[in-house]
Phi, psi and omega in degrees: 000326183287333178289329179291322183293328180280336182280346183293131180289150176242148182282126181279145177295334184294324181293320182289331180290343178279350181303307184302324179295317182288325179294333179288336185266326186209146178288322178296318177298324180290322176295316182298316182300321182295313181300321182296320183291324179297314183294321178299320175292328182279342178093220184295168350296157177291142179241138174272139181295136174299141179296139182276126182294137174295143180300136177288136181283132181290139184298148180285146184288134177297138182296142179278117183285147181292142180276123178290144183293140180276131180287142180296138180273131180285145185290134178282128180292141183282142183281129178282141173286167177301321180294319182290326179291321174293323173297319182298314179297324175295319178296317181297323179286331181281341183290139184291138179285145179294133182289150181292160180296156186291332179271355177276119184289145176279171177296322179294326178292322175301315182296318178297316179297326175295331184266320190241002179107200182266018181292159177288133181269127173242112184291339177284321182252039183289123183291341178282349181274152177291160182297144182286152176291127176247123177281144177296128179292138179281135182275096185220068179295338179260032186301315179301315176290324180292326178292322178301313181297327183288319177294322174296311177301322178292327178291315178295325179291316182291327186271327189238295188301308182295313179300322177296318181299320181292322179291322180299316180294321184284333181267311183277126178297153185296320173306322178290322178292327177293321175297323177292323178290323177298323184295308178301317179296325180287329178300329183275355181295324178292325176290324182293320179299317184293320180287323177300317183291322178291338178273358180077038180234073183296325178293318177294321174301320179292322178293326177294318176295317178297323175296315180303311180296313188288322180287323180295329183262289185291334183265013179047069173078012181098000180290331171256169182231068175294337185296327180290325178290337180271014182057037174258100185295157176264135175224148177238119180236140178227175183290333172300314178296327178294320181292324178296322179288330178284351170130353177273082188274308185268122182214139184286149182285140181211138172254122187268144171302127174072335177266347176075210182298135179204177165237166179303322176298321185287335179296313176294327178291321175300318179287338178284327183277338189298320179294338179261359180294127190291320183292329180285351177272353176285123187279331177291113185295311176308319179292320182290317184296319180295323178287322177293323181289322179294325178291317175296324178292320177299323181289323179298321181295333178283344183267007178297322181293330177289330180295324182295324177295329189272346181299132172079009181284137179287338177216094186294324181297310184296322181295313185291319180297313186289318175299321178295311181297319181290326181284324178298325183294319179295326177296332181274317184232002179299316186287354174264359178276152182271335184246051179281356176290340182279353177282148179297161184294328182291346175273334188261349184254127179274355183257352183267347179218065187288160171254164172300124185282175179286336177299337182281353178297132184291154180233140175301126178308145181283330183057030175083005181253000000 
């Protein structure tokens, strides 16, 4: 018995100590280790220790792929709102367009080249356009002298004639002023009838004589105008117009002191009408001078409408000259034109722009002889 006791194997602590390590590796190894421990504690039969499973090798780590560099992201342009887009479009539209290059042909030049060839297009001298309107040049070789007389006449008008006319309008009632104008207009109808007959206008001459007789009788010496109600038009003809009808068309412009605008032809016409002027034939000097002065004041009141036209004129002399010559041309040949309705009223009306009549020419006093 003592020999068996010595032969009995004993469990080494190292073997038992290895169980926790094996248990940590595998569940089956842990169970075997537990059985071995129980057998060792209980004694025989002898148990051989379970083989220890080799430790499982940990799997090798997969190789890490290299990270590709990230491309830089382009900045995102801000999205314009509808209001900002509209404001930008308005600013672009308001900005002046760049002019085309000097050597770049315009569309008009291209069209012109397609029609007429490669000739240079000149919009001013375009042969397809009508001829430009050319105003007749005033025949005024004595302009320097005429301008001096014009300044003198304007000074007399501002200081004497216009103040008298304003006082006349302020004092005399309008019906009486109309009667005075009718009276002097009717006195000139016999001379107008004679000149109309000399110009080959018998119908106009008969109308002038009819106006004179009707107004002198029914119109109480010409203060009223029943002839106009009888459809007898008023016409003013003088010997200057007669000379123009006879062929003296072109005549140089001249401005006379106190008598105003004329032509050289009209100066001879004024001398031809003077012997027939009814007021100049009045022998009583105070009566004649009073009537001549009243007639001049009446003529000046009729020129108030012309004063408004002359206000603000850059060249008053040229305005008066050109307007007077144009009207005078119409008085000579306008009634022979077929389309005189296209002319302005101041050219067709003989009462809106009168001239100083021949009756106003001074007469040498009789001195009782």
